[in-house]
C-alpha positions in Angstrom: -0.1 0.0 0.0 2.9 2.4 1.0 4.3 1.8 -2.7 1.1 2.7 -4.1 0.7 6.0 -2.3 4.1 7.0 -3.0 3.6 6.2 -6.8 0.2 8.3 -6.7 2.0 11.2 -4.9 4.8 11.2 -7.4 2.2 10.9 -10.4 0.3 13.9 -9.1 3.4 15.9 -8.5 4.7 15.4 -12.0 1.2 16.4 -13.5 1.3 19.7 -11.7 -2.1 19.0 -10.3 -2.7 21.2 -7.2 -2.9 19.3 -3.9 -3.3 22.2 -1.5 -5.9 22.5 1.2 -7.1 25.8 2.5 -9.0 26.6 5.7 -11.1 27.7 7.4 -14.0 26.5 5.4 -16.6 28.9 4.3 -16.5 32.7 3.2 -13.5 34.8 3.6 -13.3 38.5 2.9 -10.6 40.0 1.1 -9.3 43.7 1.6 -6.3 45.8 0.9 -3.7 46.5 3.6 -2.7 50.1 2.4 -3.1 51.0 -1.1 -3.2 48.5 -4.1 -1.2 49.9 -7.0 -2.4 48.6 -10.4 -1.1 49.6 -13.8 -1.6 49.0 -17.4 -0.2 52.1 -19.2 -1.2 54.3 -16.3 -0.7 53.8 -12.5 -3.7 53.8 -10.3 -3.6 53.6 -6.3 -6.9 51.8 -5.3 -8.7 50.1 -2.5 -9.6 46.5 -3.2 -12.5 44.4 -1.8 -13.7 40.9 -2.4 -14.6 37.6 -1.2 -13.4 34.0 -1.5 -14.9 30.6 -0.5 -13.3 27.5 0.9 -15.3 24.3 0.2 -15.5 21.1 2.3 -12.6 19.7 0.3 -10.3 22.7 1.2 -10.4 24.2 -2.3 -10.4 28.0 -2.5 -11.9 30.2 -5.0 -12.3 34.1 -5.4 -15.9 35.0 -6.2 -15.7 38.8 -6.3 -13.1 41.5 -6.7 -13.5 45.2 -7.1 -11.2 48.3 -7.1 -12.4 51.7 -5.7 -11.5 54.9 -4.1 -9.0 56.2 -6.5 -8.9 57.9 -9.8 -10.3 55.6 -12.5 -10.2 52.6 -10.1 -13.8 51.7 -10.5 -13.1 51.5 -14.4 -11.0 48.4 -13.8 -13.2 45.2 -13.7 -12.5 41.7 -12.8 -14.6 39.4 -15.0 -15.3 35.6 -15.5 -15.3 35.0 -11.8 -14.7 32.7 -9.8 -11.0 32.3 -10.1 -9.2 29.2 -8.4 -6.8 30.2 -5.7 -3.9 27.6 -5.5 -1.6 27.4 -2.5 2.0 26.5 -3.7 5.1 25.2 -1.9 7.3 28.1 -0.8 4.4 29.9 0.5 3.2 31.5 -2.8 -0.2 31.6 -4.2 -1.5 31.6 -7.6 -4.8 33.1 -8.7 -5.8 31.3 -11.8 -7.3 32.6 -15.2 -7.9 36.1 -14.0 -9.6 38.3 -16.6 -9.2 42.2 -16.2 -11.0 44.6 -18.3 -9.8 48.2 -18.3 -10.1 51.6 -20.2 -6.5 51.0 -21.4 -7.0 47.4 -22.5 -7.6 43.9 -21.2 -5.4 41.3 -19.5 -5.8 37.6 -18.9 -3.8 34.8 -17.2 -2.3 33.7 -13.8 -1.0 35.8 -11.3 1.2 34.8 -8.3 2.1 36.5 -5.0 3.7 35.6 -1.6 1.5 34.2 1.3 2.4 35.0 5.0 0.9 32.0 6.8 1.3 34.0 10.1 -1.0 36.8 9.1 -3.1 35.3 6.2 -1.9 38.2 3.9 -1.1 37.9 0.2 1.4 40.2 -1.1 1.9 41.0 -4.9 5.2 42.7 -5.7 4.9 44.0 -9.3 3.1 40.7 -10.2 2.4 40.6 -14.0 -0.7 39.5 -15.8 -0.2 39.2 -19.6 -1.9 41.7 -21.8 -4.5 40.5 -24.1 -3.7 41.9 -27.6 -1.4 45.0 -27.7 -0.3 47.3 -24.9 1.3 46.8 -21.6 0.8 43.9 -19.3 -1.3 44.4 -16.3 0.7 44.8 -13.0 -0.3 44.7 -9.3 1.6 45.7 -6.2 0.2 45.6 -2.6 -1.0 43.4 0.1 -4.4 41.9 0.5 -5.6 40.6 3.9 -8.1 37.6 4.6 -10.8 37.6 7.2 -11.1 35.3 8.6 -7.4 34.6 8.4 -6.7 31.9 5.8 -4.1 29.4 5.7 -3.2 26.4 3.5 -1.1 23.2 3.4 0.5 22.8 0.1 
């Protein structure tokens, strides 16, 4: 049995299938810690709010995200939600298949940030989200808190 479990673990790891487990189960609020800087050709300093959900199996997804409180921030939209949130080894997290529409163009892809297990905060440091079509990539810098405080086991 031990050999079967080891083989299964190696097979999962080699295929890149996420095997993280998030807690606590249920709804989790998301909010900025300080300003969130977003850019795609122009820099905006915004407030961020949103929500995530952790299901009974420990899978996390982000169901809402919005920017506000700064010049043009409300013109940036996150669409095609929910986004899967994956906890990675090394305390990084990846938000998958993020779609952003903005007045300067659109972006789509995965975005990765650092996760602080002690505080439940995600920090993006000039994290890039690829542009759709022409123009600059989208970029985000800032820290997002989770409430209640989230954690994961990779």
